[in-house]
SERONU-389532 format. One record per residue (C-alpha): residue number from 0; x, y, z; residue in three letters. Coordinates in steps of 0.001 Angstrom, whole numbers, plus 500000, padded with zeros to 6 digits. Example, Ala and Ser with C-alpha at 12.3 -4.5 7.8 and 13.67 -1.06 7.14 Angstrom:
# SERONU-389532
@pos: 0	X: 512300	Y: 495500	Z: 507800	code: Ala
@pos: 1	X: 513670	Y: 498940	Z: 507140	code: Ser
# end
This chain:
# SERONU-389532
@pos: 0	X: 499869	Y: 499942	Z: 499983	code: Met
@pos: 1	X: 502820	Y: 502407	Z: 500971	code: Glu
@pos: 2	X: 504735	Y: 501992	Z: 497821	code: Lys
@pos: 3	X: 501382	Y: 502709	Z: 495671	code: Asn
@pos: 4	X: 500748	Y: 505902	Z: 497371	code: Val
@pos: 5	X: 504434	Y: 506988	Z: 496942	code: Leu
@pos: 6	X: 504121	Y: 505935	Z: 493190	code: Phe
@pos: 7	X: 501045	Y: 507928	Z: 493201	code: Asn
@pos: 8	X: 502814	Y: 511121	Z: 494536	code: Gln
@pos: 9	X: 506063	Y: 510886	Z: 492602	code: Arg
@pos: 10	X: 504621	Y: 510080	Z: 489348	code: Ile
@pos: 11	X: 504285	Y: 513107	Z: 486605	code: Arg
@pos: 12	X: 503459	Y: 513290	Z: 483130	code: Leu
@pos: 13	X: 506810	Y: 513633	Z: 481647	code: Arg
@pos: 14	X: 507190	Y: 510097	Z: 482788	code: His
@pos: 15	X: 504297	Y: 508923	Z: 480969	code: Leu
@pos: 16	X: 505246	Y: 510951	Z: 478128	code: His
@pos: 17	X: 508637	Y: 509331	Z: 477945	code: Thr
@pos: 18	X: 507777	Y: 505898	Z: 478688	code: Phe
@pos: 19	X: 505086	Y: 505894	Z: 475761	code: Val
@pos: 20	X: 507379	Y: 507741	Z: 473113	code: Ala
@pos: 21	X: 509894	Y: 505077	Z: 473790	code: Val
@pos: 22	X: 507560	Y: 502187	Z: 473434	code: Ala
@pos: 23	X: 506492	Y: 504065	Z: 470092	code: Gln
@pos: 24	X: 509673	Y: 504750	Z: 468551	code: Gln
@pos: 25	X: 511915	Y: 501549	Z: 469680	code: Gly
@pos: 26	X: 515122	Y: 503391	Z: 470476	code: Thr
@pos: 27	X: 515946	Y: 506155	Z: 472990	code: Leu
@pos: 28	X: 517564	Y: 508100	Z: 470341	code: Gly
@pos: 29	X: 514189	Y: 508489	Z: 468354	code: Arg
@pos: 30	X: 512003	Y: 509014	Z: 471506	code: Ala
@pos: 31	X: 514379	Y: 512083	Z: 472505	code: Ala
@pos: 32	X: 514193	Y: 513817	Z: 469104	code: Glu
@pos: 33	X: 510217	Y: 513280	Z: 469004	code: Thr
@pos: 34	X: 510328	Y: 514742	Z: 472583	code: Leu
@pos: 35	X: 512950	Y: 517495	Z: 471813	code: Asn
@pos: 36	X: 515161	Y: 516152	Z: 474750	code: Leu
@pos: 37	X: 518483	Y: 515274	Z: 474980	code: Ser
@pos: 38	X: 519156	Y: 511429	Z: 475257	code: Gln
@pos: 39	X: 520563	Y: 511568	Z: 478836	code: Pro
@pos: 40	X: 517639	Y: 513683	Z: 480154	code: Ala
@pos: 41	X: 515378	Y: 510803	Z: 478579	code: Leu
@pos: 42	X: 517305	Y: 508254	Z: 480124	code: Ser
@pos: 43	X: 517219	Y: 510158	Z: 483324	code: Lys
@pos: 44	X: 513331	Y: 509953	Z: 483140	code: Thr
@pos: 45	X: 513022	Y: 506501	Z: 482157	code: Leu
@pos: 46	X: 515158	Y: 505263	Z: 485020	code: Asn
@pos: 47	X: 512911	Y: 507545	Z: 487523	code: Glu
@pos: 48	X: 510062	Y: 505808	Z: 486122	code: Leu
@pos: 49	X: 511547	Y: 502237	Z: 486638	code: Glu
@pos: 50	X: 512403	Y: 503026	Z: 489925	code: Gln
@pos: 51	X: 509086	Y: 504097	Z: 490955	code: Leu
@pos: 52	X: 507142	Y: 500918	Z: 489063	code: Thr
@pos: 53	X: 509880	Y: 498643	Z: 490958	code: Gly
@pos: 54	X: 510246	Y: 496927	Z: 487753	code: Thr
@pos: 55	X: 511803	Y: 496767	Z: 484455	code: Arg
@pos: 56	X: 509804	Y: 498114	Z: 481523	code: Leu
@pos: 57	X: 512272	Y: 498021	Z: 478840	code: Phe
@pos: 58	X: 514992	Y: 495548	Z: 477635	code: Glu
@pos: 59	X: 517632	Y: 498035	Z: 476304	code: Arg
@pos: 60	X: 520402	Y: 497318	Z: 474315	code: Gly
@pos: 61	X: 522593	Y: 498391	Z: 470989	code: Arg
@pos: 62	X: 519843	Y: 497799	Z: 468724	code: Leu
@pos: 63	X: 517117	Y: 499328	Z: 470666	code: Gly
@pos: 64	X: 514729	Y: 499336	Z: 473565	code: Ala
@pos: 65	X: 511853	Y: 496817	Z: 473689	code: His
@pos: 66	X: 509083	Y: 496327	Z: 476051	code: Leu
@pos: 67	X: 509343	Y: 493725	Z: 478633	code: Thr
@pos: 68	X: 506435	Y: 491987	Z: 479892	code: Leu
@pos: 69	X: 505864	Y: 494495	Z: 482411	code: Ser
@pos: 70	X: 506196	Y: 497015	Z: 480133	code: Gly
@pos: 71	X: 503533	Y: 496299	Z: 477684	code: Glu
@pos: 72	X: 501003	Y: 495773	Z: 480837	code: Gln
@pos: 73	X: 502057	Y: 499224	Z: 482014	code: Phe
@pos: 74	X: 501734	Y: 500387	Z: 478448	code: Leu
@pos: 75	X: 497757	Y: 500012	Z: 478277	code: Thr
@pos: 76	X: 497427	Y: 502175	Z: 481389	code: His
@pos: 77	X: 500099	Y: 504892	Z: 480589	code: Ala
@pos: 78	X: 498305	Y: 505261	Z: 476908	code: Val
@pos: 79	X: 494848	Y: 505357	Z: 479099	code: Lys
@pos: 80	X: 495829	Y: 508350	Z: 481010	code: Val
@pos: 81	X: 497270	Y: 510276	Z: 478472	code: Leu
@pos: 82	X: 494104	Y: 509763	Z: 476032	code: Asp
@pos: 83	X: 492001	Y: 510745	Z: 478988	code: Ala
@pos: 84	X: 494054	Y: 514215	Z: 479390	code: Leu
@pos: 85	X: 493995	Y: 514701	Z: 475755	code: Asn
@pos: 86	X: 490127	Y: 514229	Z: 475646	code: His
@pos: 87	X: 489991	Y: 516527	Z: 478706	code: Ala
@pos: 88	X: 491885	Y: 519463	Z: 476729	code: Gly
@pos: 89	X: 489857	Y: 518873	Z: 473942	code: Gln
@pos: 90	X: 486606	Y: 519359	Z: 475826	code: Ala
@pos: 91	X: 487846	Y: 522758	Z: 477221	code: Leu
@pos: 92	X: 489156	Y: 524327	Z: 474097	code: His
@pos: 93	X: 486867	Y: 522803	Z: 471558	code: Asn
@pos: 94	X: 483345	Y: 523736	Z: 471257	code: Pro
@pos: 95	X: 480761	Y: 521007	Z: 471224	code: Pro
@pos: 96	X: 480214	Y: 519378	Z: 467914	code: Arg
@pos: 97	X: 477173	Y: 516970	Z: 466806	code: Gly
@pos: 98	X: 477785	Y: 513435	Z: 466254	code: Pro
@pos: 99	X: 479708	Y: 512122	Z: 463264	code: Ser
@pos: 100	X: 480677	Y: 508586	Z: 462252	code: Glu
@pos: 101	X: 484039	Y: 507702	Z: 463113	code: Val
@pos: 102	X: 486073	Y: 504617	Z: 462782	code: Val
@pos: 103	X: 489386	Y: 504429	Z: 464521	code: Arg
@pos: 104	X: 491890	Y: 501644	Z: 463367	code: Ile
@pos: 105	X: 495419	Y: 500555	Z: 464564	code: Gly
@pos: 106	X: 497570	Y: 498434	Z: 461983	code: Ala
@pos: 107	X: 500887	Y: 497155	Z: 461979	code: Leu
@pos: 108	X: 502662	Y: 499252	Z: 459188	code: Pro
@pos: 109	X: 503487	Y: 496417	Z: 456743	code: Thr
@pos: 110	X: 499612	Y: 495293	Z: 457156	code: Ala
@pos: 111	X: 498045	Y: 498752	Z: 456623	code: Ala
@pos: 112	X: 500091	Y: 498909	Z: 453268	code: Leu
@pos: 113	X: 499232	Y: 495871	Z: 452043	code: Gly
@pos: 114	X: 495623	Y: 495515	Z: 453063	code: Ile
@pos: 115	X: 494127	Y: 499060	Z: 453822	code: Leu
@pos: 116	X: 494431	Y: 500973	Z: 450592	code: Pro
@pos: 117	X: 492027	Y: 499023	Z: 448495	code: Pro
@pos: 118	X: 489650	Y: 497996	Z: 451112	code: Val
@pos: 119	X: 489288	Y: 502180	Z: 452140	code: Ile
@pos: 120	X: 488839	Y: 503108	Z: 448489	code: Gly
@pos: 121	X: 486009	Y: 500774	Z: 447886	code: Gln
@pos: 122	X: 484457	Y: 501585	Z: 451360	code: Phe
@pos: 123	X: 484627	Y: 505058	Z: 450988	code: His
@pos: 124	X: 482865	Y: 505109	Z: 447669	code: Arg
@pos: 125	X: 479942	Y: 503550	Z: 449548	code: Gln
@pos: 126	X: 480172	Y: 505357	Z: 452767	code: Gln
@pos: 127	X: 481289	Y: 508916	Z: 451933	code: Gln
@pos: 128	X: 479931	Y: 510277	Z: 455112	code: Asp
@pos: 129	X: 482394	Y: 508363	Z: 457261	code: Val
@pos: 130	X: 485798	Y: 509327	Z: 458964	code: Thr
@pos: 131	X: 488384	Y: 506860	Z: 459230	code: Leu
@pos: 132	X: 490992	Y: 507376	Z: 461459	code: Gln
@pos: 133	X: 494082	Y: 505111	Z: 460737	code: Val
@pos: 134	X: 497272	Y: 504737	Z: 462604	code: Gly
@pos: 135	X: 500203	Y: 502504	Z: 461824	code: Thr
@pos: 136	X: 501844	Y: 501155	Z: 464805	code: Met
@pos: 137	X: 503579	Y: 498120	Z: 466537	code: Asn
@pos: 138	X: 501399	Y: 495351	Z: 468059	code: Asn
@pos: 139	X: 501727	Y: 496288	Z: 471843	code: Pro
@pos: 140	X: 500347	Y: 500040	Z: 470836	code: Met
@pos: 141	X: 497413	Y: 498411	Z: 468944	code: Ile
@pos: 142	X: 496511	Y: 496217	Z: 472220	code: Leu
@pos: 143	X: 496791	Y: 499039	Z: 474427	code: Ser
@pos: 144	X: 494652	Y: 501204	Z: 472243	code: Gly
@pos: 145	X: 491855	Y: 498819	Z: 471579	code: Leu
@pos: 146	X: 491955	Y: 498194	Z: 475700	code: Lys
@pos: 147	X: 492056	Y: 501619	Z: 476366	code: Ser
@pos: 148	X: 488957	Y: 502533	Z: 474144	code: Gly
@pos: 149	X: 491249	Y: 504458	Z: 471850	code: Glu
@pos: 150	X: 490979	Y: 502187	Z: 468724	code: Leu
@pos: 151	X: 487889	Y: 500626	Z: 467399	code: Asp
@pos: 152	X: 489645	Y: 497553	Z: 465777	code: Leu
@pos: 153	X: 492894	Y: 496382	Z: 465137	code: Gly
@pos: 154	X: 495359	Y: 494548	Z: 462374	code: Ile
@pos: 155	X: 497922	Y: 492829	Z: 464021	code: Gly
@pos: 156	X: 499222	Y: 489905	Z: 465925	code: Arg
@pos: 157	X: 498168	Y: 487329	Z: 468415	code: Met
@pos: 158	X: 500412	Y: 488193	Z: 471626	code: Ser
@pos: 159	X: 500758	Y: 486595	Z: 475233	code: Asp
@pos: 160	X: 497691	Y: 485027	Z: 476730	code: Pro
@pos: 161	X: 497609	Y: 487972	Z: 479482	code: Glu
@pos: 162	X: 497971	Y: 490674	Z: 477068	code: Leu
@pos: 163	X: 494895	Y: 489359	Z: 474933	code: Met
@pos: 164	X: 492997	Y: 489419	Z: 477969	code: Thr
@pos: 165	X: 489381	Y: 491412	Z: 476718	code: Gly
@pos: 166	X: 490209	Y: 490943	Z: 473459	code: Leu
@pos: 167	X: 488988	Y: 488838	Z: 470245	code: Asn
@pos: 168	X: 491071	Y: 487727	Z: 467418	code: Tyr
@pos: 169	X: 490180	Y: 486414	Z: 464075	code: Glu
@pos: 170	X: 492965	Y: 485135	Z: 461761	code: Leu
@pos: 171	X: 493130	Y: 486776	Z: 458375	code: Leu
@pos: 172	X: 496286	Y: 485278	Z: 456502	code: Phe
@pos: 173	X: 499682	Y: 483940	Z: 457010	code: Leu
@pos: 174	X: 502473	Y: 486315	Z: 456047	code: Glu
@pos: 175	X: 505772	Y: 485020	Z: 454781	code: Ser
@pos: 176	X: 509087	Y: 487048	Z: 454901	code: Leu
@pos: 177	X: 510378	Y: 488410	Z: 451585	code: Lys
@pos: 178	X: 513660	Y: 489640	Z: 450483	code: Leu
@pos: 179	X: 512977	Y: 492370	Z: 447866	code: Val
@pos: 180	X: 515299	Y: 494568	Z: 445907	code: Val
@pos: 181	X: 514666	Y: 497130	Z: 442825	code: Arg
@pos: 182	X: 514419	Y: 495430	Z: 439467	code: Pro
@pos: 183	X: 517631	Y: 496298	Z: 438226	code: Asp
@pos: 184	X: 519642	Y: 495611	Z: 441574	code: His
@pos: 185	X: 523538	Y: 493973	Z: 440913	code: Pro
@pos: 186	X: 522313	Y: 490876	Z: 443088	code: Leu
@pos: 187	X: 519711	Y: 489844	Z: 440515	code: Leu
@pos: 188	X: 522829	Y: 489032	Z: 438058	code: His
@pos: 189	X: 524498	Y: 487117	Z: 440663	code: Asp
@pos: 190	X: 524210	Y: 483834	Z: 442422	code: Asn
@pos: 191	X: 522040	Y: 484701	Z: 445515	code: Val
@pos: 192	X: 523261	Y: 483460	Z: 448683	code: Thr
@pos: 193	X: 522501	Y: 484977	Z: 452179	code: Met
@pos: 194	X: 526085	Y: 485766	Z: 452627	code: Ser
@pos: 195	X: 526232	Y: 487713	Z: 449155	code: Arg
@pos: 196	X: 523062	Y: 489307	Z: 450578	code: Val
@pos: 197	X: 524771	Y: 490508	Z: 453577	code: Met
@pos: 198	X: 527248	Y: 492389	Z: 451347	code: Asp
@pos: 199	X: 524592	Y: 495037	Z: 450781	code: Trp
@pos: 200	X: 523034	Y: 497676	Z: 452932	code: Pro
@pos: 201	X: 519626	Y: 495912	Z: 454224	code: Val
@pos: 202	X: 516081	Y: 497496	Z: 455561	code: Val
@pos: 203	X: 514608	Y: 495666	Z: 458558	code: Val
@pos: 204	X: 512013	Y: 496109	Z: 461386	code: Ser
@pos: 205	X: 513147	Y: 497026	Z: 464402	code: Pro
@pos: 206	X: 514488	Y: 494658	Z: 467395	code: Lys
@pos: 207	X: 511497	Y: 492855	Z: 469141	code: Gly
@pos: 208	X: 509080	Y: 492940	Z: 466259	code: Thr
@pos: 209	X: 507846	Y: 489601	Z: 464587	code: Ala
@pos: 210	X: 509424	Y: 490870	Z: 461085	code: Pro
@pos: 211	X: 512736	Y: 490936	Z: 463048	code: Arg
@pos: 212	X: 512432	Y: 487801	Z: 464583	code: Gln
@pos: 213	X: 511829	Y: 486097	Z: 461502	code: Ser
@pos: 214	X: 514745	Y: 488066	Z: 459704	code: Ser
@pos: 215	X: 517143	Y: 486727	Z: 462268	code: Glu
@pos: 216	X: 515961	Y: 483454	Z: 461931	code: Ala
@pos: 217	X: 516181	Y: 483144	Z: 458368	code: Leu
@pos: 218	X: 519940	Y: 484536	Z: 458719	code: Leu
@pos: 219	X: 520826	Y: 482111	Z: 461432	code: Ala
@pos: 220	X: 519462	Y: 478988	Z: 459152	code: Glu
@pos: 221	X: 522177	Y: 480398	Z: 456698	code: Gln
@pos: 222	X: 524908	Y: 480731	Z: 459051	code: Gly
@pos: 223	X: 524830	Y: 484432	Z: 458591	code: Cys
@pos: 224	X: 524147	Y: 487594	Z: 461100	code: Glu
@pos: 225	X: 522757	Y: 491116	Z: 460129	code: Leu
@pos: 226	X: 525401	Y: 493533	Z: 459597	code: Ser
@pos: 227	X: 525701	Y: 496748	Z: 461117	code: Ala
@pos: 228	X: 525091	Y: 498436	Z: 457313	code: Asn
@pos: 229	X: 521467	Y: 498062	Z: 458016	code: Cys
@pos: 230	X: 518587	Y: 500567	Z: 458357	code: Ile
@pos: 231	X: 515904	Y: 499826	Z: 461278	code: Glu
@pos: 232	X: 512628	Y: 501323	Z: 460816	code: Thr
@pos: 233	X: 509021	Y: 500536	Z: 461094	code: Leu
@pos: 234	X: 507913	Y: 502848	Z: 458375	code: Ser
@pos: 235	X: 506810	Y: 500777	Z: 455446	code: Ala
@pos: 236	X: 506652	Y: 504012	Z: 453322	code: Ser
@pos: 237	X: 510292	Y: 505005	Z: 453739	code: Leu
@pos: 238	X: 511532	Y: 501150	Z: 453712	code: Ser
@pos: 239	X: 509940	Y: 501037	Z: 450206	code: Arg
@pos: 240	X: 511422	Y: 504252	Z: 448939	code: Gln
@pos: 241	X: 514974	Y: 503081	Z: 450143	code: Leu
@pos: 242	X: 514551	Y: 500114	Z: 448270	code: Thr
@pos: 243	X: 513266	Y: 501320	Z: 444741	code: Ile
@pos: 244	X: 515486	Y: 504257	Z: 444717	code: Asp
@pos: 245	X: 518953	Y: 502557	Z: 445707	code: Tyr
@pos: 246	X: 520618	Y: 499387	Z: 446438	code: Asp
@pos: 247	X: 519036	Y: 498415	Z: 449896	code: Tyr
@pos: 248	X: 517760	Y: 494934	Z: 450557	code: Val
@pos: 249	X: 514385	Y: 494773	Z: 452278	code: Trp
@pos: 250	X: 513320	Y: 492130	Z: 454779	code: Phe
@pos: 251	X: 509458	Y: 492534	Z: 454539	code: Val
@pos: 252	X: 506308	Y: 490798	Z: 455265	code: Pro
@pos: 253	X: 504810	Y: 489464	Z: 451908	code: Ser
@pos: 254	X: 501527	Y: 491176	Z: 452419	code: Gly
@pos: 255	X: 503177	Y: 494552	Z: 452326	code: Ala
@pos: 256	X: 504838	Y: 494343	Z: 448879	code: Val
@pos: 257	X: 502254	Y: 491868	Z: 446941	code: Lys
@pos: 258	X: 501175	Y: 494995	Z: 444541	code: Asp
@pos: 259	X: 504772	Y: 495960	Z: 444097	code: Asp
@pos: 260	X: 505894	Y: 492451	Z: 443100	code: Leu
@pos: 261	X: 502826	Y: 491913	Z: 440715	code: Arg
@pos: 262	X: 503574	Y: 495356	Z: 438904	code: Gln
@pos: 263	X: 507260	Y: 494766	Z: 439038	code: Gly
@pos: 264	X: 508354	Y: 497926	Z: 441063	code: Ala
@pos: 265	X: 509992	Y: 495321	Z: 443214	code: Leu
@pos: 266	X: 511596	Y: 491713	Z: 442868	code: Val
@pos: 267	X: 511942	Y: 489044	Z: 445306	code: Ala
@pos: 268	X: 515473	Y: 487230	Z: 445777	code: Leu
@pos: 269	X: 515091	Y: 483750	Z: 445107	code: Pro
@pos: 270	X: 516173	Y: 482595	Z: 449027	code: Val
@pos: 271	X: 514721	Y: 479565	Z: 450468	code: Pro
@pos: 272	X: 512009	Y: 480133	Z: 453256	code: Gln
@pos: 273	X: 510931	Y: 477882	Z: 455955	code: Thr
@pos: 274	X: 508075	Y: 477766	Z: 458481	code: Gly
@pos: 275	X: 504530	Y: 478593	Z: 457586	code: Thr
@pos: 276	X: 504444	Y: 482371	Z: 458152	code: Gly
@pos: 277	X: 503331	Y: 484888	Z: 460939	code: Glu
@pos: 278	X: 499450	Y: 484910	Z: 461419	code: Pro
@pos: 279	X: 497962	Y: 488240	Z: 461040	code: Ile
@pos: 280	X: 494553	Y: 488712	Z: 462175	code: Gly
@pos: 281	X: 491635	Y: 491329	Z: 463176	code: Ile
@pos: 282	X: 491830	Y: 492410	Z: 466700	code: Leu
@pos: 283	X: 488422	Y: 493784	Z: 468679	code: Thr
@pos: 284	X: 487353	Y: 494203	Z: 472327	code: Arg
@pos: 285	X: 484947	Y: 491522	Z: 473649	code: Val
@pos: 286	X: 482951	Y: 493689	Z: 475881	code: Asp
@pos: 287	X: 482408	Y: 496688	Z: 473373	code: Thr
@pos: 288	X: 480344	Y: 495395	Z: 470244	code: Pro
@pos: 289	X: 481191	Y: 497618	Z: 466801	code: Leu
@pos: 290	X: 479100	Y: 500115	Z: 465519	code: Ser
@pos: 291	X: 476976	Y: 499254	Z: 462101	code: Gly
@pos: 292	X: 479748	Y: 500995	Z: 460165	code: Ile
@pos: 293	X: 482635	Y: 499500	Z: 461747	code: Ala
@pos: 294	X: 481066	Y: 496268	Z: 461197	code: Met
@pos: 295	X: 480766	Y: 497183	Z: 457414	code: Arg
@pos: 296	X: 484502	Y: 498040	Z: 457371	code: Leu
@pos: 297	X: 485293	Y: 494845	Z: 458973	code: Leu
@pos: 298	X: 483030	Y: 492738	Z: 456578	code: Ser
@pos: 299	X: 484935	Y: 494435	Z: 453449	code: Ala
@pos: 300	X: 488826	Y: 493678	Z: 455167	code: Ile
@pos: 301	X: 487381	Y: 490046	Z: 455096	code: Arg
@pos: 302	X: 485996	Y: 489974	Z: 451752	code: Lys
@pos: 303	X: 489598	Y: 491384	Z: 450520	code: Ser
@pos: 304	X: 491255	Y: 488386	Z: 451680	code: Met
@pos: 305	X: 491892	Y: 485552	Z: 448955	code: Pro
@pos: 306	X: 490477	Y: 482355	Z: 448792	code: Gly
# end
């Protein structure tokens, strides 16, 4: 009880803003830039928060910071607090408006790129009076947004059972990993092996994400390691542009590049794959039924799936 009282007395908004920024950005450096702080100042604030909570919230290493199980659980509450304050500020400064139809979606960056454009285009031709708010984020942020009520539905991955409490999961498809390059990449004129791929700069997802784990597993199977000459990012649009314009090899879930591969804007390297792929699905809250508009969007997503 005394620890909880001390926590309530000493916790500050800067602790929550810092924590959520690191969870979103994946590294302390990028989070510091987002908050316009020095990295030492951000690290100090994060250390203070971990002392207050009495537990480690991130595993920090050379390649970034990813949430521990305690961190993922705390993230749900931190997002809820900041969201409540944001709504309070909007209520004070914005005049009341009439009700409007809004559907709020959280999606993995590669899933958003691979699934949502044709679905949204078709949906808005039929529902022109609906606002769709789409956020691309990592899987813990999707789960937290759903639990806090900030999101109506998510497109992401199944997580640990304790983090899935109160959520429904519906499988959409299995997503394999592709290594893609621009059509005139020099590798396409070479004997493609994983060791040769590692001679070129690569684009990968940040440490702790499922695509990154798949990438590292594939490299390990071939007796290779990820080189330092790489870009780590969750941004599918940045990854795509780097791959199309330069010599990068993009380790990417297949759904994000299916149209580019079909149209010839990108080419998949002939690297052998193992496993069945990563499951991608729809996430919703158990205790909150979707609105009629959200149900129609969900139906459109289901119908867009092959087979």
